[in-house]
N, C-alpha and C positions, 0 to 999 in steps of 0.2 A: 365669444373665444376664438382667437383669430389662428391658422393652421397657417406653417409655413413650409417652403423648400419640400423635400421628397414627402413630407409624411402630408402635403397637400395634395402633391401628384399621386400618390396611394388611394387619401381618400376618394380623390377624383375618378380613379379608376374603378375603386370598388363600388362607388354610386354608381357610375356607367354599367357596370357588371348586373349590378340591380335592375338598373332601368331596363336593359335588354332583358333580363330575364322576366320580369313582370311585364313587359311587351309579346314577349312567346306567350308565356302562359295567359294573357287575355285573347289571343289572337286566337290560339286552339280552344279555349273555353269559347268563343265566341260561334266558332265551326263546330264544334261538339253540340252547341244548344240548337244551332241552324240543323242538325242531322238530326235531333231529338226530336224536333219541332216538328219535323217533316215524316218522320217514323209513326210519330201520334197522329198525323193526319191519314195518313193509311191512302186509299183510295177513295175520299170524299172530291166530291166534286168541286173544281177550281173556283166556281161563284160561290161555293158555300165557304169555303176557306176563304175567300176573297175576304170576307165580312168577320173573319175570325182575329179577333185583336189579340187572344191570348198567343196564337201562332205568331202574328208579325212583329208582335213586342220581340219575342226572341231573336228575329231577324234586324230588328233595329238595332239591338244589341251589339251587332257585330260592326256598326259603325261609329267613329270616332268624330263627336261635332260639335259644331256653337249651338248648340239649344236657343239662345237668345236671340238667334234670328232664324224665321223662317225663311227658307231658300225654295223658291216655286220657280227657279230658273236653271233646274237639270238638263233643261233642253239644249243647254249652251255646253255647259259641261259639268258634270256631277262629280261628287267627293264618293274616292274609293272605300269597301268597305276595308277594316283592319288588316283582314288578310292578306289583303294587295296591297297596301299602302306600305305591311311593314316586306314582302317580300321585293316588292320593290327599294327599299332605304337599304334591305340586304343585300340586294345585286349591284346597287352603286358601291358599296364596303367594299365588297369582293371588286369588283374592278378598280377601285380606289390603290389596292397594295401595289400595283403592277401593270397598267392598262393595257399595256401592247401585247403584255402575255394574258392576264386575267381577263380582260374587256373580252381580245381579241382570238385566243386559243382556248379558253377555259366556257367564258359563257355564251360567246359568239353561235359557236354549231350546235348550239340548245335551242338555235330561233326554229329550226328545222320541225323541232318536237312540236311547238308552237303552231307553225304553219299546218302540221296534221292535225291538231287537237280545234283549231281556229274552223278547218277545211271540214273535219267530221260535223262540227256545230252548224257551220252554214248552209251545209249540203252542197259538196262541190268536191273534186278531183283536190287535193294538197296542192298539184300542178297549175291549177288555174288559179292561186291565190299568192297574192305579191302582199306583203305586211306592209305598211305605209305610216305616216305619220298623222293623217286626218284623213275626212272623207274631201276634203277639198283640194290635196294633193291627188287622192285617188282619183277624181273623176278628171280633173287636169291632166291627167297621163292621156285618158280616153279622149277627152275634148281636142288636145293639141296634136297627139299623135296619129290620128287619122286622117289621110290622104283625102281632101277635098277639094275641086274646082273652084273659080267664081261662076257663080250663078247657083251652085249646088245648095241646098237647101235644109236647112236645121229645122226642125219642130217642134218647141217646147211650148212652156204655158208662162203667163204674166204673174205666176204666183211661186215661180222656182226659185231657188235662194240666189240671190244678189251675184255671190260673187261666182258663181257656176254662168250666172246671164253675161258677166261682167267679161267673162271667159271667150264668151262665143263673140260677143261684141267686137273682141280684139281680133277674133279669127277675120269679122265682118272689115273692118279696116284693111288688115294684111293681105288676108287670101281674096277679100271679094265675092264671099259667102252673103247667104242671105237667110236672116233671120227671123221666124213667124213664131208669133207668141199667140195662144188662143187664152181665152177667157172662159172661166165657170163659175158658175153661183158659189156662196158659203153659206148655207151646206150645198151640195149638188142633190138632186134627188135622187139619182142611184149611184152606182158602179158601172152600170150599162149606161147610163147618160155619159159619163167621163169617157167612156170607148170612143163612143158616137163621134163625139167634138173631136178627139183626135182626129178619126179614120176621117172625119169630114174636110178636114184642113190639109190631106195629104193631097202632092199633087206629084206627078210626073218626074219633077225634080228634088223629092223631099229626100235625103241621102241618110237622115239621122233622124234620130226620134229621144227625145230627152227629157226624162219626166222623174217627179220623185216619187217615191215609193210612198212617201210618207210628205206632205208638205211641212216645214217650218214653220209656218206661218197661222195654221189654221188645225193644223194634224189630221189633213185629209188624204184618207188612204188609197191608191188608185188601183185598179184593175192590172196591174202589169204583166200578167200572163196573157191578157186578152190582146192587149196593145202590143207586146212582143210577137205575136202569133200572128197580128194580121201586118206587122212591119215585114217579118221573114217572108211572110207570102209574098211580098213585094220587094224582095230586095234590100230592104233598110236595116238599119243598124240601128241596136237601141243602148241607151246608155241610162241608167237607173241612179239615181241620189238615192241612197240610202240611209244617210246620214241620223236620221232617226230611226230606223228603225228595225236593225240587227241589234238584239237582246230587248226588244220592245214589246213583241210579238211573235207568235211562231210563223214561221217560212220555212223553203229548202229552196237554194239559189238554181238546183236544179229543176224543180218545180216552175221557176218563174221565166225561165226559157228567152232571158234576155243575152245581150252581146257582153255587156259589162255593166259591172255593181261598184260602187263605191260607198264607202261608209266610213262612219267615226268607230271608236271602240270606248271614248273617253263620255260617252253621254250614259246609254242605255246599258251598254254592258259592265260598266263602271270600271273599266280599266285605267291607267293611270293618263295622263294627260298626255297629249302628244302621240298617239296609236290610232291605227287604222285598217283599211284592208281593201285592195282592188281586185275585183273579180274578172277574170276573163276567159273566154269561152275558148277553149283549149287550139284550136284551127286557126285562131284569129290573134294568137300572140304575136306568131311571125311577123306581120304587117302591121303590126300598132309601133308607132316610134315612142321609145321611151323619154320622158320629160327632161334625163340629163344623159346623154349619152354613154351607152354601154358597149362592151367589146363584141365584136360581131359573133364570135362563138358562143355568146348569150341568144342570139337573134331568137330563138324558138325557146329561149327559156323564160317562166316567169319572174324569175330571180332579176331580169334585165331592168324590170323595174324598180329595185330597191338599190340600185348603185347610185347611191346619193353621196358618198364620202366618210368620213368618219363621224360617227354616231354612236348613242349610247345602246348597251347591249339589254341595260336594268326594265328600259321601258319596254320593249317587246316582249321577255321574257315573264313579265308579272303578268302579262295577258294570261299565260295558263291559270294562274290563281284565281282572277277573274270569272273564267269559264269554270273551273270548279264550283267557285259560289254560286253561279249561275244554274247550273246543273245539280247541286245540292237542292237549291228550292224547287227546281221543276219550272220550264217553261208557260207552260198552260197556267199554272200558279199565278207565276210572275206578271203575266198579262192580264189576267184577271184582276190581280189586284191595284195594276196601274190603271186601269179602267174604270173600276170602282171608287178609287179617287179623284179622279176627273166627273163620274157623274154625282159623288157627294156633294161637290160645291155647284156644278151645273143644272141639277134638277131642282136646287134651292133657288137659285136664282133665276131661273128661267119662266116663273110664274110670276113673277113683276116686270111690268111693262119698262122699265126703265132700262132693262138691261137685254144687248141682242148677245144669242149667243151664236157665233159663227162655226162649231163645230158640231158636226151631225151626232145625233142621238144612237143612229143606226150601231151596234157592234161591230158588225164589219168595216166600216166606214172612219173607225175614230178608235184611238187607243187612252193613253195618258195625257196626251196635250190637248188643250182645249183653250179658245181665245173668246174673249168676251167684250163687248164694248157696253159703254156706261152712256146715256143721253145727255148730252150739253157737256159732258168730259172728255179733252184730249186724252190720250194713251199715256204720253207724258207727266200730265197731272195727276190721272189715276194712280202713276209707279210711283212718282215721287209724295204723295199723301201717303200711299200704303206704307211706306218708306219711314216717315217722318211719324208717322201715329202708330204706326205696330210692327216696323223692322220685319215688314214681307218684301222680301224682292221676286219680282216679275218682271216682264219683257213688254215695253211698249212695240204694239203693232202698227205700223204707219203703212194704210195699201192706198192705190188711188179709188180703189170700188167699196172700202171696208175699213173700220180703225178700233182698237180696242188692247187689250194685253193679252200674252199668250202666259198659259199655268202652266208648269209642269211638276208635279211632283214627283218622288222618286221611293223606292222599298222604303226607304227608312221614315220616311214623310208621315206624321201621326195623325187620326180625325180630329184631333183638338186644334192640330196646325190648320188642317183645312177649312174645319169650322170656324176659326180665327180669321181667315180670310175671306170666309164667305158674310162673317159678321161686318167685316171691316169694307166691305164693298157695299152691304147695305145701308154704312154712316156717309157714304160719298155725298157729298152736294155740290151743285155748280159753283158754290163759292170757295170748295177747297182748290179750283184751280189757283195756282200761284199767279200773284199780280205780276204783270209785264212793266218793263223798265222802260221810260220813255228815252227816245232817243235811239 
């Protein structure tokens, strides 16, 4: 049957309405099921709940996914739960009605409510938190906004994020600063060992210490409070790359005692792509240059770091729904589940000599992120074979001191998917390496 003209438009309007209604029902049902699962869990220990598949099945149903693919690269970017994605689309629809009014006058002012909610979750003053588009932007505000003179030293590690190292290298070229990179074993013997390595590298010329809260390469957690305290005692500023930390495991920014902290929200918080925040300790706001120049009246205002020109309101506002989803589950339960998913495959592979686990088994030093190397296989070959044979997505990691693939599950990841990954790894052979083309 062919539908013509006004009848067709009426039909499409009706079906669109039905689709929106169904989406709303599914969204509300997913949150109701998550709340019910949490209520049933009561005060059970988070590590006990981490192994309760009936609990996590209710959480998994809150996502709209392609289950024909096993996505173990949630460290790059993660899908949002349905409640977040529907909110994002709803805000876009409102914005599009008349952007000059609905986006700027109706939606954008609500950014302040999101700031307050984020600050409460992160453990800081709302006037210390700027909403950014990702961790790189947040960190570059701090990196490029500090006044540094030729010969001033910045201390970091050789396992920090490449884009942030590139940013410091640009300051080396433009400003004549000195960039020092310390090495550390994977995994290190202890958190204290990491703190001692940082302290030993400090000189009278050190002005900034820049470290990851948890590294993107192997998932190594750093003792940020200890490093921040030894830095402040010497008048050194601390910049912390928390791209993989916030929403991954519990902490409060005020307890870290660092000066600047940047993170993404589209990884472990499960917010829409293009969200992050920058924390600046309040007394330091006035002397930190914004990445995009702002009016002088904002000199002491954290909002000067948000002066980026026209931007969508929908992304930032949807963060509020991601916070509700996380708070419903509870951060201790979430962290315990993420760690359990990593240990599920890592404990299985560590008993086999051909695998080298580069991530610590100490719960204080690691969460969901794990990196594993395979004897006789390059990271790209491992990743390609996993995709070709089992439609598994992992991240190749190549470092001067080690190599492997990074595995990052998330709350929607099932045990069957983790076990499928482990079994696929066990089937790998050196012959699986893609043939090289001559020439």
